C-alpha positions as CSV (number, residue, x, y, z in Angstrom):
1,M,0.0,0.0,0.0
2,T,1.3,3.5,-0.9
3,T,0.2,7.0,-0.3
4,E,0.0,9.7,-3.0
5,F,-0.5,13.4,-2.9
6,I,-3.0,14.6,-5.5
7,T,-4.1,18.0,-6.7
8,L,-7.5,18.3,-8.5
9,D,-9.3,21.2,-10.2
10,L,-13.0,20.6,-10.1
11,P,-15.9,22.7,-11.4
12,L,-17.5,24.9,-8.7
13,A,-20.7,23.2,-7.5
14,P,-23.3,24.0,-4.8
15,V,-22.0,23.2,-1.3
16,R,-24.4,20.3,-0.8
17,E,-23.1,18.6,-3.9
18,L,-19.4,19.6,-3.6
19,H,-18.5,17.1,-0.9
20,Q,-19.9,14.2,-2.9
21,L,-18.2,15.4,-6.0
22,I,-14.8,15.6,-4.3
23,E,-15.1,12.2,-2.7
24,Q,-16.2,10.6,-6.0
25,E,-13.3,12.2,-7.9
26,L,-10.7,11.2,-5.3
27,R,-11.8,7.6,-5.2
28,Q,-10.7,7.2,-8.9
29,F,-7.1,7.5,-7.5
30,G,-7.5,5.5,-4.3
31,E,-9.0,5.7,-0.8
32,P,-9.0,9.3,0.5
33,L,-7.2,9.8,3.8
34,R,-7.6,13.5,3.9
35,W,-8.4,16.4,1.6
36,A,-8.7,20.2,1.7
37,I,-10.1,22.9,-0.5
38,T,-7.1,25.1,-1.1
39,R,-8.4,27.6,-3.7
40,I,-11.8,28.7,-5.0
41,D,-12.4,31.1,-7.9
42,S,-15.5,31.9,-9.9
43,Q,-15.6,28.6,-11.8
44,T,-13.3,26.1,-10.2
45,V,-12.3,24.6,-6.8
46,E,-8.7,23.3,-6.2
47,I,-8.4,20.3,-3.9
48,E,-5.3,18.9,-2.4
49,A,-5.6,15.3,-1.0
50,V,-3.7,12.3,0.2
51,V,-5.0,8.9,-0.9
52,T,-3.9,5.3,-0.4
53,C,-3.4,3.0,-3.3
54,E,-3.0,-0.8,-3.4
């Protein structure tokens, strides 16, 4: 098992949908250990995350 640091740019979504969108996108890379929103602009959200991979 390894850990990876990932940065994603996702489209800005309503707050209620954003959490699910972030988790869904991160699971494509592995199991999220932690993530944070590091930047928001008018159209995108930047996420930094650590995920575990098999």
